[in-house]
C-alpha positions in Angstrom: 0.0 0.0 -0.1 1.4 3.3 -0.8 0.3 6.9 -0.5 1.1 10.1 -1.9 4.1 12.1 -0.6 3.4 14.9 1.8 3.5 18.4 0.3 5.5 21.1 1.5 9.1 21.2 2.9 9.7 18.3 5.0 11.4 20.0 8.0 9.5 23.0 8.3 6.1 23.0 10.5 3.9 25.9 10.2 2.1 27.0 13.5 -0.4 29.9 14.1 0.6 32.3 16.5 -1.2 32.7 19.8 -3.6 35.8 19.9 -4.4 37.5 23.4 -6.4 40.6 23.7 -6.2 42.9 26.7 -9.2 44.6 27.6 -10.0 48.4 28.2 -8.6 48.3 31.7 -6.3 45.8 33.0 -6.5 45.0 36.5 -3.2 43.8 38.5 -5.0 40.7 39.6 -5.5 39.5 36.3 -1.7 39.7 35.1 -0.4 36.4 36.6 -3.3 34.2 35.3 -2.9 35.8 31.7 0.7 35.1 31.7 0.2 31.4 33.2 -2.2 30.9 30.4 -0.2 32.4 27.6 2.8 30.1 29.0 0.4 26.8 28.6 -0.8 28.0 25.3 2.6 28.4 23.9 3.8 25.3 25.3 0.6 23.1 24.3 0.6 24.6 20.7 4.3 24.8 19.9 3.8 28.4 18.5 6.7 30.5 18.2 4.8 33.8 18.5 2.4 35.8 20.7 0.4 38.6 19.1 -0.9 40.8 22.1 -3.8 42.9 20.7 -3.7 46.1 22.6 -6.6 47.9 20.4 -9.2 47.8 23.2 -6.9 49.3 26.1 -8.6 52.5 26.6 -7.4 53.4 29.8 -3.6 52.7 30.0 -2.5 52.1 33.4 0.6 50.6 35.1 -1.1 47.2 35.4 -1.3 47.3 31.7 2.5 48.0 31.5 3.1 45.4 33.9 1.0 42.9 31.8 2.8 43.6 28.6 6.5 43.5 30.4 5.5 40.0 32.1 4.0 38.9 28.7 7.3 39.8 27.1 9.1 37.7 29.7 6.8 34.7 29.7 7.0 34.7 25.7 10.7 34.7 25.9 11.2 32.4 28.5 9.1 29.8 26.2 11.4 30.8 23.5 8.9 32.4 21.3 8.3 36.3 20.1 6.0 38.7 21.1 4.3 41.4 18.9 2.0 44.3 20.1 -1.0 44.8 17.7 -2.6 48.4 17.8 -1.4 49.9 20.8 -3.0 53.4 21.4 -0.7 56.5 21.6 -1.5 56.9 25.4 -0.2 53.4 25.8 3.0 53.9 23.8 3.6 57.2 25.7 3.0 55.6 29.2 5.8 52.8 28.3 7.8 55.5 27.2 7.5 57.5 30.6 8.3 54.5 32.5 11.4 53.4 30.3 9.7 50.0 29.0 9.0 51.2 25.4 11.2 48.4 24.5 8.6 46.1 25.7 6.5 46.8 22.5 9.1 45.5 20.3 7.7 44.8 16.8 4.6 46.7 16.8 1.6 45.7 14.2 -0.8 48.3 13.1 -3.8 46.8 11.2 -4.7 48.0 8.0 -8.6 48.4 7.2 -9.8 45.4 5.2 -9.7 45.6 1.3 -13.0 46.9 0.0 -14.2 48.2 3.2 -14.9 51.8 3.3 -14.6 53.8 6.8 -17.5 55.7 7.9 -17.1 59.4 7.8 -19.1 62.2 9.4 -22.6 61.5 8.9 -23.6 65.2 8.8 -21.0 65.6 5.8 -23.2 65.7 2.6 -20.4 65.0 0.3 -20.9 61.8 -1.5 
């Protein structure tokens, strides 16, 4: 009995990155649990990248800074890398203020989907 050979490069395995979304206001109590969940997810999945979606962080605080710093450490300890997606200007400024802007590492800003038009001012009569 024979089967077709596998497609793709035999030594490369593709894994999807782990994506974690921070809420509008991060509390200090949730940081250790968040890091533990990320550690377990990285270990279980074999992923080599964490994407931390910070778009919803509307009230940047020191707990958010702590979460990002600890997630960076957790990710590095697991042998993976971390990217921060869509951090607000206020969050970036807070990280700069406390001397942890390097925590951001590679920053990812998502572009609007192709073919999707942004809503403008509804009072503007222009077409």
